[in-house]
LONUMI-598449 format. One line per 2 residues: number of its first residue (from 1); their letters; for each residue z, x, y of N, C-alpha, C. Coordinates in nm, 4 decimals. Each point is the difference from the previous one (the first is absolute). Example, Ala and Ser with C-alpha at 12.3 -4.5 7.8 and 13.67 -1.06 7.14 Angstrom:
2
1	as	0.7800:1.3190:-0.5690:0.0000:-0.0890:0.1190:0.0000:0.0900:0.1200  -0.0720:-0.0350:0.1050:0.0060:0.0820:0.1190:0.0730:-0.0770:0.1090
***
This chain:
127
1	mn	-0.2128:-0.8022:-3.4013:-0.1177:0.0125:0.0837:-0.1004:0.0922:-0.0684  -0.1261:-0.0269:0.0201:-0.1075:0.0776:-0.0583:0.0067:0.1458:0.0458
3	de	-0.0142:0.0923:-0.0945:0.0075:0.1428:0.0313:-0.1273:0.0531:0.0638  -0.1025:-0.0816:0.0089:-0.1279:0.0479:0.0493:-0.0312:-0.0490:0.1410
5	li	0.1022:-0.0310:0.0768:-0.0236:-0.0473:0.1351:0.1030:0.0567:0.0967  -0.0351:-0.0073:0.1275:0.0885:0.0394:0.1089:-0.0019:-0.1130:0.1020
7	ii	0.1164:-0.0321:0.0526:0.0108:-0.0983:0.1067:0.0063:0.0759:0.1319  -0.0843:-0.0384:0.0927:0.0019:0.0558:0.1351:0.0610:-0.1096:0.0870
9	sn	0.1115:0.0306:0.0682:0.0682:-0.1058:0.0745:0.0723:0.0531:0.1232  0.0060:-0.0850:0.1006:0.0833:0.0272:0.1173:0.1156:-0.1003:0.0068
11	np	0.0220:-0.0706:-0.1103:0.1029:-0.1032:-0.0078:0.1293:0.0605:-0.0578  0.1062:0.0076:0.0801:0.1256:0.0582:-0.0501:0.0541:-0.0690:-0.1250
13	lv	-0.0248:-0.1293:-0.0140:0.0466:-0.0747:-0.1170:-0.0734:0.0457:-0.1265  -0.1264:0.0282:0.0113:-0.0781:0.0505:-0.1135:0.0386:0.1445:-0.0294
15	ia	0.0096:0.0801:0.1041:0.0324:0.1424:-0.0161:0.1344:0.0179:-0.0705  0.0960:-0.0849:0.0317:0.1345:0.0117:-0.0573:0.0100:-0.0542:-0.1423
17	ny	-0.0962:-0.0828:-0.0426:0.0155:-0.0694:-0.1281:-0.1039:0.0322:-0.1058  -0.0904:0.0903:0.0279:-0.1031:0.0357:-0.0973:-0.0064:0.1501:-0.0181
19	nk	-0.0424:0.0418:-0.1193:-0.0341:0.1391:-0.0254:-0.1471:0.0180:0.0333  -0.0422:0.1224:0.0049:-0.1412:0.0320:0.0234:-0.0535:-0.0643:0.1278
21	vk	0.0794:0.0112:0.1058:-0.0418:-0.0502:0.1302:-0.0231:0.1180:0.0935  -0.1135:-0.0013:0.0642:-0.0257:0.0939:0.1087:0.0393:-0.0740:0.1276
23	ai	0.1108:0.0429:0.0594:0.0517:-0.0648:0.1208:-0.0803:0.0466:0.1206  -0.0493:-0.0946:0.0751:-0.0740:0.0290:0.1224:0.0895:-0.0342:0.1181
25	ng	0.0238:0.0974:0.0829:0.0803:-0.0207:0.1203:-0.0963:-0.0293:0.1141  -0.0378:-0.1259:0.0122:-0.0959:-0.0365:0.1030:-0.0446:-0.1434:-0.0141
27	di	-0.0949:-0.0362:0.0824:-0.0495:-0.1377:0.0028:-0.1070:-0.0220:-0.1071  -0.0576:-0.1176:0.0019:-0.1004:-0.0359:-0.1006:-0.1234:0.0896:0.0107
29	it	-0.0407:0.0357:0.1205:-0.1171:0.0870:0.0164:0.0278:0.1369:-0.0626  0.1184:0.0539:0.0210:0.0380:0.1275:-0.0619:-0.0059:-0.0113:-0.1515
31	ll	0.0512:-0.1107:-0.0536:-0.0014:-0.0231:-0.1445:-0.1428:-0.0105:-0.0515  -0.0832:-0.0796:0.0661:-0.1385:-0.0169:-0.0456:-0.0775:0.1318:0.0090
33	ny	0.0276:0.0807:0.1008:-0.0639:0.1320:0.0084:0.0413:0.0879:-0.1176  0.1269:-0.0055:-0.0388:0.0472:0.0763:-0.1150:-0.0709:-0.0473:-0.1277
35	vr	-0.0117:-0.1315:-0.0162:-0.0682:-0.0546:-0.1177:-0.1466:0.0443:0.0007  -0.0653:-0.0079:0.1154:-0.1398:0.0430:0.0103:-0.0144:0.1466:-0.0400
37	ds	0.0906:0.0845:0.0501:-0.0049:0.1415:-0.0350:0.0197:0.0201:-0.1503  0.0865:-0.0805:-0.0605:0.0223:0.0079:-0.1451:-0.1239:-0.0415:-0.0769
39	vh	-0.0690:-0.1026:0.0481:-0.1249:-0.0430:-0.0636:-0.1042:0.1112:0.0103  -0.0076:0.0660:0.1145:-0.0932:0.1124:0.0159:0.0321:0.1124:-0.0986
41	lg	0.1270:0.0133:-0.0377:0.0402:0.1023:-0.0969:-0.0252:-0.0428:-0.1448  -0.0428:-0.1261:-0.0204:-0.0356:-0.0454:-0.1337:0.0904:-0.1061:-0.0602
43	hr	0.1007:-0.0455:0.0723:0.0848:-0.1086:-0.0501:-0.0733:-0.1330:0.0177  0.0288:-0.0948:-0.0889:-0.0611:-0.1331:0.0072:0.1002:-0.1005:0.0540
45	ll	-0.0496:-0.0969:0.0750:0.0840:-0.1119:0.0415:0.0260:-0.0887:-0.1210  0.1259:-0.0372:-0.0195:0.0345:-0.0948:-0.1060:0.0400:-0.1348:0.0582
47	th	0.0309:-0.0018:0.1298:0.0233:-0.1262:0.0723:-0.0785:0.0062:0.1299  -0.0364:-0.1158:0.0513:-0.0750:-0.0058:0.1252:0.0944:0.0289:0.1161
49	pl	-0.0402:0.0852:0.0926:0.0876:0.0369:0.1119:0.0372:-0.1152:0.0926  -0.0797:-0.1055:0.0010:0.0306:-0.1145:0.0857:0.0301:-0.1254:-0.0819
51	ag	0.0524:0.0197:-0.1199:0.0341:-0.1139:-0.0863:0.1111:-0.0824:0.0635  0.0012:-0.1275:-0.0306:0.1017:-0.0896:0.0552:-0.0520:-0.0661:0.1261
53	sl	0.0765:-0.0937:0.0478:-0.0438:-0.0774:0.1162:0.0484:0.0587:0.1320  0.0730:0.1121:-0.0045:0.0497:0.0618:0.1224:-0.1051:0.0910:0.0612
55	kp	-0.0226:-0.0177:0.1270:-0.0959:0.0834:0.0710:0.0689:0.1285:0.0458  -0.0781:0.1067:0.0175:0.0580:0.1276:0.0447:0.0705:-0.0086:0.1358
57	ne	-0.0363:-0.0996:0.0802:0.0656:-0.0141:0.1300:0.1144:-0.1022:-0.0032  0.0429:-0.0360:-0.1211:0.1144:-0.0898:-0.0157:0.1193:0.0709:-0.0629
59	sp	-0.0241:0.0744:-0.1057:0.1079:0.0666:-0.0733:-0.0081:0.1511:0.0157  0.1132:0.0640:0.0240:-0.0013:0.1464:0.0129:0.0008:0.0725:-0.1349
61	yk	0.0115:-0.0723:-0.1118:0.0176:0.0635:-0.1311:-0.1183:-0.0246:-0.0912  -0.0312:0.1023:-0.0774:-0.1105:-0.0083:-0.0947:0.0298:0.0929:-0.1163
63	sv	-0.0337:-0.0462:-0.1194:0.0077:0.0806:-0.1216:-0.1333:-0.0114:-0.0717  -0.0555:0.1139:-0.0377:-0.1290:0.0060:-0.0689:0.0197:0.0836:-0.1255
65	vi	-0.0615:-0.0421:-0.1085:0.0106:0.0726:-0.1264:-0.1314:0.0729:-0.0256  0.0130:0.1293:-0.0340:-0.1168:0.0812:-0.0334:0.0239:0.0668:-0.1355
67	sq	-0.1076:0.0527:-0.0561:0.0126:0.0738:-0.1259:0.0765:0.1287:0.0252  0.0786:0.0394:-0.0989:0.0772:0.1234:0.0141:-0.0907:0.1226:-0.0031
69	ya	-0.1007:-0.0054:-0.0831:-0.0842:0.1176:-0.0219:-0.1352:-0.0159:0.0694  -0.0427:0.1061:0.0636:-0.1315:0.0026:0.0620:-0.1052:0.0211:-0.1081
71	sg	-0.1072:-0.0774:0.0070:-0.1034:0.0111:-0.1031:-0.1398:-0.0037:0.0605  -0.0138:0.0453:0.1200:-0.1301:-0.0034:0.0662:-0.0083:-0.1173:0.0962
73	ld	-0.0861:0.0119:0.0965:-0.0114:-0.1019:0.1045:-0.0496:-0.1319:-0.0568  0.0775:-0.1046:0.0219:-0.0365:-0.1356:-0.0406:-0.0580:-0.0702:0.1222
75	ee	-0.1300:-0.0264:-0.0039:-0.0702:-0.0573:0.1157:0.0545:-0.1367:0.0392  0.0382:-0.0811:-0.0986:0.0536:-0.1326:0.0313:0.1345:0.0116:0.0735
77	sl	0.0877:0.0869:-0.0476:0.1278:0.0224:0.0676:-0.0220:0.0498:0.1422  -0.0962:0.0916:0.0166:-0.0288:0.0541:0.1317:-0.0489:-0.1097:0.0948
79	si	-0.0885:-0.0834:-0.0483:-0.0523:-0.1091:0.0823:0.1111:-0.0967:0.0407  0.0869:-0.0331:-0.0945:0.1094:-0.0934:0.0273:0.0978:0.0580:0.1014
81	ie	0.0409:0.1249:-0.0168:0.0991:0.0570:0.0915:-0.0601:0.0227:0.1388  -0.1243:0.0422:0.0064:-0.0642:0.0183:0.1312:-0.0109:-0.1335:0.0733
83	gs	-0.0409:-0.1048:-0.0708:-0.0093:-0.1327:0.0609:0.1357:-0.0528:0.0425  0.0997:0.0215:-0.0827:0.1359:-0.0459:0.0315:0.0542:0.0711:0.1232
85	lq	-0.0265:0.1278:0.0096:0.0455:0.0776:0.1156:-0.0675:-0.0501:0.1278  -0.1282:-0.0285:-0.0068:-0.0711:-0.0527:0.1168:0.0558:-0.1354:0.0424
87	va	0.0234:-0.0880:-0.0965:0.0556:-0.1322:0.0302:0.1376:0.0136:0.0648  0.0844:0.0827:-0.0568:0.1358:0.0177:0.0530:-0.0035:0.0557:0.1420
89	qk	-0.0836:0.1003:0.0231:-0.0095:0.0584:0.1344:-0.0486:-0.1040:0.1009  -0.0991:-0.0772:-0.0373:-0.0544:-0.1035:0.0896:0.1066:-0.1045:0.0318
91	ml	0.0695:-0.0480:-0.1023:0.1015:-0.1038:0.0211:0.1148:0.0503:0.0872  0.0431:0.1232:-0.0243:0.1114:0.0547:0.0774:-0.0403:0.0327:0.1441
93	te	-0.1269:0.0292:0.0205:-0.0485:0.0231:0.1364:-0.0052:-0.1319:0.0764  -0.0495:-0.1041:-0.0667:-0.0137:-0.1303:0.0646:0.1354:-0.0670:0.0245
95	rp	0.0906:0.0189:-0.0944:0.1312:-0.0645:0.0106:0.1037:0.0897:-0.0668  0.0684:0.0835:0.0786:0.0981:0.0940:-0.0570:0.1145:-0.0717:-0.0732
97	lp	0.0599:0.0744:-0.0895:0.1133:-0.0497:-0.0784:0.1171:-0.0342:0.0922  0.0545:-0.1210:-0.0113:0.1163:-0.0365:0.0825:0.1247:0.0789:-0.0401
99	qw	0.0953:0.0062:0.0875:0.1312:0.0574:-0.0312:0.0853:-0.1125:-0.0573  0.0098:-0.0050:-0.1315:0.0742:-0.1060:-0.0667:0.1498:0.0285:0.0044
101	ne	0.0791:-0.1082:-0.0037:0.1453:0.0196:-0.0102:0.0334:0.0421:-0.1433  0.1226:0.0422:-0.0225:0.0399:0.0566:-0.1289:-0.0175:-0.0980:-0.1161
103	ri	0.0300:-0.1255:0.0213:-0.0126:-0.1008:-0.1066:-0.1461:-0.0151:-0.0429  -0.0890:-0.0095:0.0964:-0.1421:-0.0139:-0.0325:-0.0528:0.1286:-0.0631
105	dd	0.0423:0.1144:0.0530:-0.0394:0.1286:-0.0567:0.0415:0.0087:-0.1472  0.1224:-0.0434:-0.0301:0.0475:-0.0002:-0.1393:-0.0843:-0.0932:-0.0870
107	df	-0.0411:-0.1135:0.0561:-0.0863:-0.0922:-0.0736:-0.1325:0.0672:-0.0367  -0.0575:0.0762:0.0924:-0.1259:0.0693:-0.0290:0.0179:0.1061:-0.1087
109	ki	0.1141:0.0650:-0.0045:0.0282:0.0960:-0.1073:0.0014:-0.0717:-0.1348  0.0640:-0.1160:-0.0045:0.0100:-0.0776:-0.1247:-0.1367:-0.0517:-0.0426
111	id	-0.0789:-0.0462:0.0947:-0.1342:-0.0503:-0.0328:-0.0847:0.1114:-0.0585  0.0012:0.1169:0.0629:-0.0782:0.1124:-0.0512:0.0458:0.0384:-0.1404
113	rs	0.1299:0.0037:-0.0218:0.0505:0.0337:-0.1335:-0.0421:-0.1053:-0.1024  0.0023:-0.1259:0.0363:-0.0427:-0.1061:-0.0912:-0.1476:0.0129:-0.0354
115	ll	-0.0822:0.0313:0.0990:-0.1426:0.0215:-0.0270:-0.0185:0.1185:-0.0951  0.0766:0.1052:0.0213:-0.0068:0.1167:-0.0879:0.0455:-0.0356:-0.1412
117	ds	0.1107:-0.0711:-0.0129:0.0495:-0.0406:-0.1326:-0.1072:-0.0771:-0.0763  -0.0655:-0.0918:0.0697:-0.1047:-0.0806:-0.0625:-0.1178:0.0874:-0.0424
119	al	-0.0392:0.0930:0.0858:-0.1100:0.0894:-0.0327:0.0320:0.0876:-0.1193  0.1223:0.0532:-0.0034:0.0406:0.0856:-0.1125:0.0031:-0.0787:-0.1303
121	as	0.0446:-0.1245:0.0057:0.0010:-0.0849:-0.1191:-0.1432:-0.0232:-0.0487  -0.0921:-0.0242:0.0915:-0.1396:-0.0203:-0.0376:-0.0607:0.1275:-0.0596
123	ls	0.0317:0.1136:0.0597:-0.0529:0.1261:-0.0516:0.0512:0.0286:-0.1401  0.1262:-0.0302:-0.0265:0.0557:0.0263:-0.1331:-0.0623:-0.0914:-0.1048
125	nf	-0.0465:-0.1179:0.0408:-0.0653:-0.0912:-0.0945:-0.1380:0.0470:-0.0395  -0.0618:0.0851:0.0806:-0.1342:0.0494:-0.0297:0.0010:0.1312:-0.0759
127	k	0.1159:0.0607:-0.0194:0.0066:0.1300:-0.0687:0.0039:-0.0165:-0.1488
***
C-alpha cells in the first residue's frame, strides 16, 4: 500500500485487513465529519467520499482515502467533502438507514472493501 495515504473507515473488514487505517467508531456522517475536519487541517481527498453506487442511506460502511500529510487547504477537496456531507445528511434525513440482517450487513462490508481495493489499485497506477 502507498505510504503517502491514510484510509478512513468505519468498516470492520477494512480496519482488520489494512495498515494505515484511521478507524471511525460511528456512522457515515461521523466518518464524513472526520474527513472534513482532516481536509480543513490540510489533507487532500484521494478518493471521492460518495464513490460507488451505494447511497449513504443504503450501506452503513464507508472507506475514504486521504493524503497522509497535510499540505495546506485544498479547495477542491473541501468542496467535495462539504457537498458529500450535505448529500449524505439529506438522504439519511429523508430515508434513514434500514436495520439490515447480518448477511446483508456482511455483504455491505465486502462491497465497501471491494470499492476500496479498486481505488487503491487505481491510485498505485498513478504514482
